[in-house]
C-alpha positions in Angstrom: -0.2 -0.1 0.0 2.8 2.5 1.0 4.3 1.7 -2.8 1.1 2.6 -4.2 1.1 6.0 -2.4 4.4 6.7 -3.0 3.8 6.2 -6.8 0.6 8.4 -6.8 2.6 11.2 -4.9 5.4 11.2 -7.5 2.8 10.9 -10.2 1.3 14.0 -9.2 3.8 15.8 -7.9 5.1 15.6 -12.2 1.9 17.3 -12.9 -0.1 20.5 -12.3 0.0 19.7 -8.6 2.3 21.4 -6.4 3.2 18.3 -4.7 7.0 16.9 -3.5 7.8 14.1 -4.6 11.1 14.2 -3.0 9.6 14.5 0.7 7.3 11.4 -0.3 10.7 9.5 -1.4 12.3 10.1 1.7 9.5 9.3 3.8 8.4 6.3 2.2 12.5 5.6 3.2 12.2 7.0 6.8 9.3 4.7 6.5 11.8 1.3 6.3 10.6 0.9 2.9 13.3 -1.1 0.6 15.8 1.6 -1.3 15.0 -0.4 -4.5 11.2 -0.5 -4.0 11.5 3.6 -3.7 13.1 3.9 -6.3 11.1 1.8 -8.4 7.6 3.2 -7.4 8.5 6.7 -6.9 10.9 7.2 -10.2 8.0 4.9 -12.4 5.3 7.6 -11.1 7.5 10.5 -11.7 8.2 9.6 -15.4 4.8 8.5 -16.3 3.7 11.8 -15.4 6.1 13.6 -17.2 5.3 11.6 -20.1 1.8 12.8 -19.9 3.2 15.8 -20.0 4.8 15.8 -23.4 1.6 14.5 -24.8 -0.6 17.1 -23.4 2.1 19.4 -24.6 2.2 17.5 -28.6 -1.7 16.9 -28.6 -3.2 20.3 -27.4 -0.6 22.5 -28.8 -2.3 25.4 -28.8 -4.1 25.3 -25.4 -1.0 24.2 -23.8 0.8 27.1 -25.4 -1.7 30.0 -24.4 -1.6 28.3 -20.7 2.3 28.3 -20.5 2.5 32.0 -22.2 -0.3 32.8 -19.0 2.6 32.4 -16.6 6.0 33.8 -15.6 7.1 29.8 -15.4 5.7 29.1 -18.1 6.6 32.1 -20.4 10.2 31.1 -19.3 10.7 27.5 -20.7 8.7 28.4 -23.6 11.9 31.1 -24.4 14.3 28.6 -23.3 12.7 25.9 -25.1 13.2 27.5 -28.2 16.2 28.7 -27.8 18.3 25.5 -26.5 16.0 22.5 -28.2 16.9 19.1 -26.3 19.3 20.9 -23.7 16.5 21.9 -21.8 16.0 18.6 -20.8 18.8 18.5 -18.9 17.0 21.0 -16.6 13.6 18.9 -16.5 14.5 18.0 -13.0 14.4 20.8 -11.1 11.4 21.4 -8.7 8.9 24.4 -10.1 10.4 25.0 -13.9 11.1 21.5 -14.5 7.5 19.9 -14.9 6.7 23.1 -17.5 9.8 22.0 -19.7 8.3 18.5 -20.3 5.4 20.4 -21.7 7.0 22.7 -24.0 9.3 19.3 -25.0 6.0 18.3 -26.3 4.7 21.5 -27.7 7.9 21.8 -29.4 7.4 18.2 -30.8 11.0 16.9 -29.3 11.4 13.3 -30.1 9.5 11.1 -27.5 12.4 8.9 -27.6 14.7 11.2 -26.4 12.9 13.1 -24.4 11.9 10.0 -22.1 15.7 8.9 -22.2 16.8 12.5 -21.4 14.0 13.2 -18.2 13.2 10.1 -17.3 17.1 9.5 -16.6 17.3 12.4 -15.0 14.3 12.1 -12.8 16.0 8.5 -11.6 19.3 9.9 -10.7 17.7 12.8 -8.7 16.2 9.6 -6.7 19.7 8.3 -6.5 21.2 11.6 -5.2 18.7 12.2 -2.3 18.8 8.5 -0.9 22.4 9.0 -0.6 22.3 11.8 1.0 19.8 10.6 3.9 
């Protein structure tokens, strides 16, 4: 049950909800969830959510672009996306700025495979480093 909660929390945290998946990840480890389980469920939830974000950006181009342009972080994300292309994905793991960048990747029609490889692996690496710190 704890694993499902971590998965859902990590999923929601990578969408538009202002949750912190890192806090849930640390809490899961503090409650004796095995490291590999915590890594798997947090990473899976987070990666599936950024994939959803990408496809929202891709399929709902106009609506997503308009919504991004309406916020300060969204405008910055679009600007950086147009300027730097795939390189923006190296910042997609960051809190606050990272999730709009996954939408921008879809709006810009970045190749899905590269999106998943770059943004997804950075999500896994982030949890690994958090686990090493605590």
